[in-house]
LOMAR-358441 format. One line per 5 residues: number of its first residue (from 0); their letters; for each residue x negated, y negated, z negated of N, C-alpha, C. Coordinates in nm, 3 decimals. Layout:
// LOMAR-358441
NUM	A	X Y Z X Y Z X Y Z ~ ... $
This chain:
// LOMAR-358441
0	XXXXX	3.353 -10.083 5.998 3.275 -10.133 5.902 3.173 -10.233 5.950 ~ 3.099 -10.318 5.900 3.029 -10.401 5.949 2.942 -10.375 5.911 ~ 2.771 -10.382 5.975 2.674 -10.320 5.925 2.593 -10.417 5.871 ~ 2.636 -10.586 5.860 2.559 -10.676 5.841 2.570 -10.701 5.698 ~ 2.522 -10.738 5.620 2.557 -10.685 5.467 2.596 -10.858 5.421 $
5	XXXXX	2.661 -10.872 5.308 2.770 -10.973 5.270 2.689 -11.083 5.286 ~ 2.728 -11.174 5.337 2.617 -11.288 5.311 2.660 -11.346 5.140 ~ 2.571 -11.426 5.088 2.676 -11.484 4.973 2.686 -11.668 4.972 ~ 2.823 -11.652 4.908 2.864 -11.859 4.936 2.793 -11.964 4.894 ~ 2.797 -12.016 5.023 2.642 -12.150 5.028 2.694 -12.191 4.824 $
10	XXXXX	2.622 -12.221 4.812 2.563 -12.335 4.683 2.625 -12.450 4.640 ~ 2.620 -12.521 4.581 2.717 -12.633 4.588 2.652 -12.770 4.625 ~ 2.518 -12.752 4.618 2.450 -12.839 4.664 2.440 -12.856 4.844 ~ 2.479 -12.723 4.891 2.509 -12.708 5.029 2.589 -12.765 5.080 ~ 2.694 -12.789 5.028 2.811 -12.851 5.047 2.804 -13.018 5.077 $
15	XXXXX	2.827 -13.061 5.223 2.803 -13.202 5.209 2.880 -13.332 5.160 ~ 2.872 -13.413 5.036 2.963 -13.467 5.001 3.035 -13.588 5.122 ~ 3.112 -13.591 5.067 3.226 -13.673 5.149 3.221 -13.806 5.104 ~ 3.237 -13.960 5.176 3.258 -14.088 5.100 3.406 -14.065 4.989 ~ 3.473 -14.051 5.016 3.581 -14.025 4.918 3.529 -13.929 4.770 $
20	XXXXX	3.493 -13.808 4.800 3.462 -13.758 4.692 3.349 -13.824 4.599 ~ 3.249 -13.932 4.665 3.167 -13.973 4.632 3.245 -14.107 4.557 ~ 3.320 -14.173 4.584 3.399 -14.229 4.514 3.500 -14.182 4.430 ~ 3.579 -14.122 4.474 3.629 -14.054 4.347 3.533 -13.989 4.220 ~ 3.383 -13.913 4.243 3.351 -13.934 4.164 3.309 -14.014 4.057 $
25	XXXXX	3.205 -14.141 4.159 3.184 -14.247 4.077 3.311 -14.335 3.960 ~ 3.420 -14.329 4.031 3.567 -14.393 3.958 3.563 -14.287 3.828 ~ 3.546 -14.148 3.803 3.624 -14.116 3.704 3.511 -14.103 3.622 ~ 3.370 -14.090 3.672 3.228 -14.140 3.585 3.232 -14.252 3.492 ~ 3.262 -14.371 3.581 3.305 -14.529 3.518 3.391 -14.527 3.385 $
30	XXXXX	3.534 -14.443 3.454 3.630 -14.432 3.358 3.544 -14.351 3.200 ~ 3.475 -14.261 3.222 3.404 -14.172 3.083 3.386 -14.285 3.047 ~ 3.266 -14.348 3.074 3.169 -14.437 3.028 3.233 -14.572 2.961 ~ 3.347 -14.587 2.983 3.412 -14.671 2.921 3.463 -14.659 2.857 ~ 3.524 -14.543 2.821 3.590 -14.536 2.739 3.480 -14.477 2.599 $
35	XXXXX	3.343 -14.422 2.640 3.265 -14.394 2.559 3.183 -14.527 2.527 ~ 3.190 -14.614 2.569 3.189 -14.779 2.499 3.268 -14.768 2.437 ~ 3.367 -14.754 2.482 3.514 -14.878 2.392 3.502 -14.848 2.248 ~ 3.483 -14.620 2.235 3.470 -14.612 2.070 3.404 -14.680 2.033 ~ 3.210 -14.659 2.092 3.161 -14.734 2.000 3.136 -14.902 1.991 $
40	XXXXX	3.196 -14.924 2.061 3.256 -15.065 1.993 3.357 -15.065 1.890 ~ 3.448 -14.964 1.888 3.556 -14.983 1.799 3.468 -14.946 1.666 ~ 3.351 -14.850 1.657 3.284 -14.790 1.574 3.183 -14.962 1.473 ~ 3.193 -15.071 1.597 3.117 -15.136 1.562 3.209 -15.242 1.477 ~ 3.257 -15.247 1.510 3.394 -15.307 1.429 3.481 -15.256 1.350 $
45	XXXXX	3.421 -15.129 1.282 3.464 -15.062 1.149 3.400 -15.122 1.069 ~ 3.266 -15.136 1.108 3.145 -15.116 0.992 3.131 -15.269 0.960 ~ 3.227 -15.368 1.060 3.228 -15.506 1.009 3.325 -15.515 0.890 ~ 3.444 -15.458 0.953 3.539 -15.483 0.827 3.539 -15.431 0.681 ~ 3.414 -15.312 0.702 3.420 -15.258 0.571 3.275 -15.356 0.486 $
50	XXXXX	3.192 -15.429 0.622 3.124 -15.576 0.513 3.194 -15.671 0.485 ~ 3.336 -15.689 0.561 3.414 -15.838 0.490 3.483 -15.802 0.347 ~ 3.502 -15.630 0.336 3.618 -15.616 0.201 3.496 -15.588 0.135 ~ 3.431 -15.581 0.155 3.292 -15.545 0.023 3.295 -15.682 -0.033 ~ 3.294 -15.778 0.118 3.243 -15.875 0.012 3.392 -15.957 -0.018 $
55	XXXXX	3.473 -15.969 0.027 3.611 -16.025 -0.070 3.692 -15.995 -0.177 ~ 3.617 -15.806 -0.194 3.673 -15.764 -0.338 3.547 -15.814 -0.452 ~ 3.458 -15.819 -0.374 3.320 -15.869 -0.506 3.373 -16.048 -0.552 ~ 3.391 -16.098 -0.419 3.461 -16.258 -0.453 3.565 -16.270 -0.543 ~ 3.638 -16.159 -0.521 3.782 -16.191 -0.585 3.751 -16.126 -0.751 $
60	XXXXX	3.651 -15.963 -0.742 3.607 -15.981 -0.880 3.557 -16.085 -0.957 ~ 3.463 -16.149 -0.918 3.359 -16.218 -1.000 3.432 -16.322 -1.035 ~ 3.528 -16.385 -0.984 3.608 -16.557 -0.988 3.764 -16.466 -1.060 ~ 3.762 -16.376 -1.072 3.887 -16.293 -1.182 3.903 -16.323 -1.277 ~ 3.756 -16.362 -1.339 3.772 -16.367 -1.483 3.631 -16.480 -1.538 $
65	XXXXX	3.606 -16.563 -1.599 3.492 -16.640 -1.635 3.351 -16.522 -1.645 ~ 3.426 -16.397 -1.713 3.318 -16.349 -1.807 3.243 -16.230 -1.734 ~ 3.283 -16.247 -1.603 3.249 -16.163 -1.523 3.086 -16.220 -1.454 ~ 2.967 -16.119 -1.438 2.877 -16.188 -1.409 2.829 -16.219 -1.223 ~ 2.775 -16.338 -1.272 2.759 -16.391 -1.135 2.667 -16.278 -1.016 $
70	XXXXX	2.587 -16.180 -1.136 2.492 -16.173 -1.072 2.531 -16.033 -0.970 ~ 2.677 -16.001 -0.981 2.723 -15.917 -0.864 2.695 -16.006 -0.723 ~ 2.725 -16.098 -0.721 2.758 -16.190 -0.563 2.594 -16.173 -0.526 ~ 2.486 -16.175 -0.607 2.378 -16.157 -0.519 2.348 -15.965 -0.501 ~ 2.387 -15.887 -0.604 2.342 -15.773 -0.545 2.438 -15.742 -0.442 $
75	XXXXX	2.557 -15.777 -0.420 2.642 -15.735 -0.307 2.590 -15.747 -0.185 ~ 2.438 -15.849 -0.167 2.365 -15.847 -0.044 2.314 -15.717 -0.012 ~ 2.263 -15.666 -0.099 2.219 -15.519 -0.069 2.332 -15.414 -0.026 ~ 2.455 -15.414 -0.055 2.518 -15.310 0.023 2.563 -15.389 0.167 ~ 2.584 -15.514 0.154 2.595 -15.557 0.274 2.480 -15.595 0.378 $
80	XXXXX	2.346 -15.537 0.333 2.239 -15.515 0.435 2.251 -15.348 0.487 ~ 2.321 -15.266 0.397 2.306 -15.101 0.436 2.406 -15.122 0.566 ~ 2.529 -15.198 0.568 2.630 -15.225 0.661 2.535 -15.248 0.769 ~ 2.454 -15.358 0.738 2.375 -15.441 0.840 2.310 -15.309 0.964 ~ 2.207 -15.280 0.881 2.147 -15.194 0.940 2.214 -15.071 1.011 $
85	XXXXX	2.309 -15.013 0.964 2.441 -14.884 0.993 2.465 -14.945 1.131 ~ 2.555 -15.054 1.119 2.628 -15.130 1.210 2.518 -15.169 1.353 ~ 2.402 -15.179 1.314 2.289 -15.212 1.431 2.269 -15.027 1.485 ~ 2.220 -14.950 1.430 2.236 -14.798 1.474 2.337 -14.764 1.561 ~ 2.460 -14.808 1.511 2.610 -14.752 1.593 2.577 -14.867 1.737 $
90	XXXXX	2.521 -15.023 1.711 2.500 -15.083 1.828 2.390 -15.027 1.931 ~ 2.323 -14.994 1.919 2.178 -14.934 1.983 2.275 -14.814 2.063 ~ 2.315 -14.743 2.000 2.465 -14.645 2.071 2.540 -14.708 2.159 ~ 2.580 -14.790 2.149 2.704 -14.863 2.225 2.634 -14.878 2.338 ~ 2.475 -14.974 2.316 2.467 -15.053 2.462 2.392 -14.949 2.537 $
95	XXXXX	2.361 -14.830 2.522 2.368 -14.724 2.628 2.464 -14.689 2.724 ~ 2.594 -14.671 2.650 2.691 -14.672 2.724 2.732 -14.812 2.825 ~ 2.757 -14.899 2.721 2.777 -15.041 2.795 2.678 -15.087 2.923 ~ 2.586 -15.005 2.896 2.477 -15.064 3.018 2.476 -15.003 3.160 ~ 2.523 -14.851 3.128 2.610 -14.766 3.252 2.701 -14.807 3.284 $
100	XXXXX	2.754 -14.902 3.182 2.916 -14.934 3.241 2.907 -15.076 3.344 ~ 2.720 -15.120 3.299 2.746 -15.294 3.408 2.674 -15.254 3.504 ~ 2.589 -15.171 3.537 2.571 -15.079 3.606 2.647 -15.097 3.732 ~ 2.728 -14.990 3.708 2.841 -14.919 3.795 2.922 -15.073 3.815 ~ 2.915 -15.126 3.743 2.999 -15.251 3.772 2.956 -15.378 3.843 $
105	XXXXX	2.806 -15.349 3.885 2.688 -15.438 3.927 2.687 -15.406 4.056 ~ 2.641 -15.311 4.063 2.601 -15.217 4.197 2.732 -15.147 4.268 ~ 2.816 -15.114 4.222 2.952 -15.001 4.302 3.053 -15.126 4.309 ~ 3.106 -15.118 4.225 3.199 -15.224 4.243 3.229 -15.406 4.267 ~ 3.112 -15.461 4.257 3.103 -15.586 4.291 3.083 -15.590 4.436 $
110	XXXXX	2.989 -15.476 4.486 2.983 -15.506 4.643 3.094 -15.448 4.678 ~ 3.143 -15.341 4.622 3.290 -15.309 4.697 3.407 -15.425 4.700 ~ 3.403 -15.516 4.574 3.520 -15.619 4.643 3.475 -15.699 4.682 ~ 3.379 -15.754 4.676 3.281 -15.830 4.828 3.284 -15.824 4.955 ~ 3.350 -15.661 4.988 3.332 -15.605 5.043 3.196 -15.639 5.187 $
115	XXXXX	3.086 -15.612 5.082 2.951 -15.657 5.116 2.854 -15.548 5.004 ~ 2.837 -15.440 5.125 2.808 -15.302 5.032 2.655 -15.314 5.016 ~ 2.567 -15.421 4.972 2.451 -15.421 4.922 2.422 -15.447 4.792 ~ 2.403 -15.347 4.709 2.348 -15.310 4.579 2.281 -15.429 4.499 ~ 2.270 -15.525 4.416 2.121 -15.594 4.356 2.051 -15.537 4.285 $
120	XXXXX	2.084 -15.397 4.293 1.991 -15.241 4.225 1.968 -15.162 4.332 ~ 1.837 -15.164 4.409 1.860 -15.054 4.546 1.897 -14.905 4.474 ~ 1.768 -14.883 4.359 1.764 -14.772 4.302 1.851 -14.746 4.213 ~ 1.982 -14.823 4.184 2.037 -14.843 4.043 2.114 -14.665 4.047 ~ 2.158 -14.568 4.159 2.186 -14.433 4.123 2.133 -14.367 4.096 $
125	XXXXX	1.989 -14.358 4.113 1.883 -14.273 4.046 1.885 -14.322 3.912 ~ 1.858 -14.409 3.892 1.858 -14.465 3.701 1.925 -14.443 3.670 ~ 2.053 -14.464 3.743 2.175 -14.376 3.634 2.182 -14.250 3.615 ~ 2.114 -14.154 3.704 2.080 -14.016 3.698 2.007 -13.944 3.632 ~ 1.906 -14.058 3.625 1.803 -14.051 3.520 1.837 -14.082 3.417 $
130	XXXXX	1.898 -14.138 3.392 1.905 -14.167 3.245 2.034 -14.095 3.203 ~ 2.092 -14.050 3.265 2.209 -13.962 3.210 2.130 -13.773 3.126 ~ 1.993 -13.783 3.253 1.911 -13.675 3.203 1.839 -13.667 3.129 ~ 1.782 -13.831 3.073 1.691 -13.854 2.970 1.756 -13.971 2.929 ~ 1.841 -13.963 2.841 1.908 -14.101 2.764 1.775 -14.198 2.715 $
135	XXXXX	1.809 -14.272 2.683 1.713 -14.393 2.714 1.784 -14.535 2.614 ~ 1.745 -14.550 2.510 1.817 -14.704 2.395 1.765 -14.809 2.493 ~ 1.864 -14.902 2.556 1.849 -15.023 2.581 1.801 -15.131 2.498 ~ 1.775 -15.120 2.386 1.775 -15.216 2.288 1.667 -15.176 2.164 ~ 1.596 -15.238 2.086 1.578 -15.192 1.962 1.649 -15.186 1.853 $
140	XXXXX	1.574 -15.128 1.741 1.656 -15.161 1.636 1.625 -15.284 1.582 ~ 1.536 -15.353 1.596 1.470 -15.473 1.518 1.593 -15.618 1.613 ~ 1.594 -15.594 1.750 1.690 -15.673 1.845 1.842 -15.649 1.801 ~ 1.816 -15.500 1.743 2.005 -15.469 1.731 2.046 -15.527 1.625 ~ 1.922 -15.525 1.495 1.978 -15.593 1.355 1.964 -15.738 1.393 $
145	XXXXX	1.920 -15.803 1.496 1.891 -15.946 1.486 2.035 -16.025 1.565 ~ 2.081 -15.922 1.643 2.192 -15.952 1.719 2.318 -15.923 1.615 ~ 2.341 -15.856 1.560 2.460 -15.810 1.461 2.423 -15.920 1.334 ~ 2.315 -15.981 1.338 2.302 -16.074 1.195 2.336 -16.175 1.270 ~ 2.311 -16.253 1.407 2.312 -16.338 1.468 2.497 -16.378 1.487 $
150	XXXXX	2.561 -16.261 1.473 2.747 -16.237 1.510 2.836 -16.265 1.421 ~ 2.757 -16.172 1.315 2.826 -16.104 1.183 2.779 -16.188 1.045 ~ 2.665 -16.093 0.999 2.633 -16.039 0.893 2.558 -16.190 0.795 ~ 2.494 -16.280 0.929 2.445 -16.406 0.873 2.528 -16.465 0.781 ~ 2.662 -16.494 0.868 2.767 -16.606 0.809 2.820 -16.492 0.685 $
155	XXXXX	2.820 -16.377 0.637 2.825 -16.315 0.554 2.764 -16.336 0.391 ~ 2.592 -16.322 0.422 2.520 -16.390 0.352 2.595 -16.511 0.263 ~ 2.564 -16.607 0.382 2.560 -16.746 0.334 2.695 -16.744 0.269 ~ 2.843 -16.707 0.270 2.925 -16.705 0.201 2.948 -16.613 0.024 ~ 2.838 -16.553 0.051 2.756 -16.479 -0.083 2.752 -16.562 -0.160 $
160	XXXXX	2.626 -16.675 -0.080 2.493 -16.758 -0.117 2.634 -16.873 -0.204 ~ 2.713 -16.899 -0.126 2.771 -17.040 -0.151 2.844 -17.001 -0.282 ~ 2.938 -16.873 -0.270 3.013 -16.814 -0.366 2.947 -16.810 -0.541 ~ 2.801 -16.766 -0.483 2.719 -16.777 -0.613 2.733 -16.901 -0.675 ~ 2.660 -17.029 -0.626 2.633 -17.139 -0.666 2.790 -17.214 -0.691 $
165	XXXXX	2.919 -17.178 -0.638 3.045 -17.221 -0.681 3.047 -17.175 -0.841 ~ 3.017 -16.977 -0.850 3.023 -16.917 -0.947 2.945 -16.976 -1.087 ~ 2.858 -17.006 -1.037 2.735 -17.075 -1.116 2.823 -17.207 -1.212 ~ 2.891 -17.276 -1.078 2.958 -17.407 -1.098 3.068 -17.417 -1.219 ~ 3.162 -17.358 -1.158 3.283 -17.359 -1.267 3.309 -17.243 -1.413 $
170	XXXXX	3.238 -17.140 -1.389 3.239 -17.005 -1.485 3.104 -17.066 -1.601 ~ 3.116 -17.039 -1.716 3.243 -17.036 -1.753 3.299 -17.197 -1.830 ~ 3.274 -17.283 -1.809 3.312 -17.379 -1.762 3.290 -17.494 -1.628 ~ 3.302 -17.617 -1.585 3.295 -17.661 -1.515 3.128 -17.696 -1.575 ~ 3.042 -17.702 -1.484 2.906 -17.747 -1.491 2.926 -17.918 -1.507 $
175	XXXXX	2.833 -17.983 -1.559 2.802 -18.163 -1.578 2.680 -18.205 -1.526 ~ 2.588 -18.050 -1.476 2.457 -18.098 -1.432 2.412 -18.050 -1.365 ~ 2.283 -18.049 -1.309 2.232 -17.912 -1.239 2.144 -17.839 -1.293 ~ 2.103 -17.920 -1.463 2.042 -17.786 -1.578 2.119 -17.710 -1.589 ~ 2.255 -17.774 -1.603 2.342 -17.647 -1.694 2.346 -17.531 -1.590 $
180	XXXXX	2.325 -17.582 -1.444 2.323 -17.446 -1.294 2.238 -17.363 -1.325 ~ 2.143 -17.397 -1.357 1.987 -17.335 -1.356 1.998 -17.256 -1.493 ~ 2.100 -17.335 -1.549 2.033 -17.256 -1.693 2.147 -17.112 -1.727 ~ 2.231 -17.092 -1.632 2.328 -17.050 -1.547 2.288 -16.884 -1.516 ~ 2.161 -16.959 -1.462 2.112 -16.837 -1.351 2.061 -16.740 -1.413 $
185	XXXXX	2.062 -16.725 -1.529 1.933 -16.619 -1.615 2.046 -16.491 -1.678 ~ 2.001 -16.366 -1.617 2.048 -16.270 -1.667 2.023 -16.185 -1.761 ~ 2.067 -16.209 -1.868 1.962 -16.087 -1.965 1.837 -16.117 -1.950 ~ 1.713 -16.068 -1.974 1.610 -16.087 -1.996 1.572 -16.165 -1.861 ~ 1.566 -16.146 -1.769 1.570 -16.235 -1.657 1.535 -16.334 -1.634 $
190	XXXXX	1.463 -16.434 -1.612 1.487 -16.571 -1.611 1.536 -16.667 -1.481 ~ 1.600 -16.759 -1.490 1.686 -16.806 -1.426 1.544 -16.815 -1.303 ~ 1.464 -16.850 -1.268 1.366 -16.897 -1.187 1.389 -16.749 -1.125 ~ 1.364 -16.651 -1.157 1.358 -16.535 -1.072 1.467 -16.504 -1.016 ~ 1.575 -16.491 -1.040 1.698 -16.525 -1.018 1.728 -16.575 -0.826 $
195	XXXXX	1.721 -16.721 -0.934 1.669 -16.846 -0.751 1.591 -16.809 -0.701 ~ 1.480 -16.765 -0.715 1.396 -16.699 -0.633 1.404 -16.560 -0.581 ~ 1.474 -16.467 -0.576 1.531 -16.395 -0.539 1.596 -16.380 -0.381 ~ 1.746 -16.479 -0.464 1.842 -16.540 -0.375 1.820 -16.602 -0.268 ~ 1.705 -16.719 -0.290 1.653 -16.772 -0.196 1.544 -16.676 -0.075 $
200	XXXXX	1.452 -16.627 -0.118 1.390 -16.552 -0.080 1.431 -16.414 0.021 ~ 1.583 -16.389 -0.017 1.657 -16.288 0.039 1.708 -16.315 0.172 ~ 1.791 -16.479 0.163 1.842 -16.545 0.266 1.705 -16.591 0.360 ~ 1.599 -16.645 0.311 1.533 -16.728 0.382 1.478 -16.590 0.481 ~ 1.446 -16.442 0.430 1.450 -16.380 0.508 1.488 -16.319 0.561 $
205	XXXXX	1.675 -16.317 0.604 1.725 -16.266 0.670 1.738 -16.384 0.784 ~ 1.688 -16.512 0.773 1.683 -16.638 0.877 1.569 -16.602 0.941 ~ 1.421 -16.564 0.859 1.332 -16.515 0.956 1.343 -16.407 1.039 ~ 1.417 -16.350 1.011 1.426 -16.204 1.060 1.514 -16.228 1.192 ~ 1.603 -16.308 1.185 1.706 -16.358 1.297 1.601 -16.439 1.387 $
210	XXXXX	1.517 -16.559 1.346 1.453 -16.615 1.425 1.335 -16.530 1.478 ~ 1.309 -16.403 1.460 1.199 -16.357 1.510 1.274 -16.269 1.604 ~ 1.388 -16.254 1.603 1.464 -16.188 1.703 1.500 -16.248 1.822 ~ 1.525 -16.367 1.805 1.580 -16.455 1.885 1.444 -16.466 1.972 ~ 1.351 -16.515 1.918 1.218 -16.512 1.997 1.191 -16.356 2.089 $
215	XXXXX	1.194 -16.285 2.021 1.152 -16.162 2.077 1.259 -16.119 2.153 ~ 1.359 -16.171 2.230 1.491 -16.159 2.282 1.631 -16.071 2.259 ~ 1.720 -16.126 2.218 1.810 -16.085 2.151 1.895 -16.006 2.294 ~ 1.926 -15.891 2.269 2.048 -15.870 2.397 2.127 -15.886 2.428 ~ 2.199 -15.889 2.570 2.346 -15.939 2.592 2.438 -15.910 2.484 $
220	XXXXX	2.589 -15.991 2.508 2.654 -15.970 2.421 2.759 -15.849 2.505 ~ 2.843 -15.854 2.439 2.947 -15.722 2.506 3.009 -15.795 2.637 ~ 2.990 -15.861 2.631 3.124 -15.959 2.752 2.974 -15.990 2.903 ~ 2.929 -16.086 2.829 2.856 -16.143 2.958 2.735 -16.111 2.944 ~ 2.669 -16.119 3.109 2.537 -16.061 3.137 2.537 -15.959 3.197 $
225	XXXXX	2.464 -15.916 3.333 2.482 -15.816 3.399 2.347 -15.724 3.382 ~ 2.312 -15.594 3.435 2.219 -15.483 3.359 2.131 -15.529 3.491 ~ 2.025 -15.687 3.464 1.955 -15.679 3.550 1.798 -15.632 3.511 ~ 1.796 -15.636 3.390 1.700 -15.621 3.316 1.648 -15.470 3.275 ~ 1.564 -15.456 3.379 1.543 -15.286 3.402 1.443 -15.222 3.306 $
230	XXXXX	1.390 -15.289 3.234 1.263 -15.240 3.117 1.261 -15.135 3.086 ~ 1.432 -15.094 3.020 1.478 -14.982 2.906 1.527 -14.893 3.017 ~ 1.552 -14.894 3.181 1.595 -14.735 3.259 1.474 -14.742 3.309 ~ 1.463 -14.572 3.251 1.361 -14.473 3.330 1.405 -14.455 3.488 ~ 1.270 -14.440 3.542 1.307 -14.411 3.640 1.209 -14.247 3.677 $
């Protein structure tokens, strides 16, 4: 028997990481982050589908019978707004994984394919590692709302507003003047000017929010743009 005590096995960090092991680990990491970004991207489409189906059902119901009140089209905007903020929240999570994917593509695969092993961001590996340890959203809620509004929801709101005007024009009978349309805007004890002002205020507020978000800087979309804006990456 040996008089020397048994030495504990070396820790994982003491083993040298070979180049093939490093590349293999990054490839699997890339596949994992790509899958996570695709899952959240699918959830974005699901929320948009909810908004589209709700809009179509509301328009179909309102125009299905002349007696159905036109105010339903304006109230549908409130439901669509809930979908908008829900989708903006999902987009913020999607942007986290999309940013990691783009960071790997820009600084690992891009130099590899060009046979020029100089990454555009020198400390990209440390930034990705820190982001895994302390994840951080890459866009604000206000920016996410503005982005999804510009891509999908502004057109849905405009469609509902146009459908509301058409409803007032054709039901219960075709209007012969703007005065008739204005009279039809009234809903019970609520005067027509209140309904009109509410609709225009809501639509104007959405356009103002879109303009403010655009001025503040909308995030890059799902395809274009590399991850060169490092403001939201913790070091």
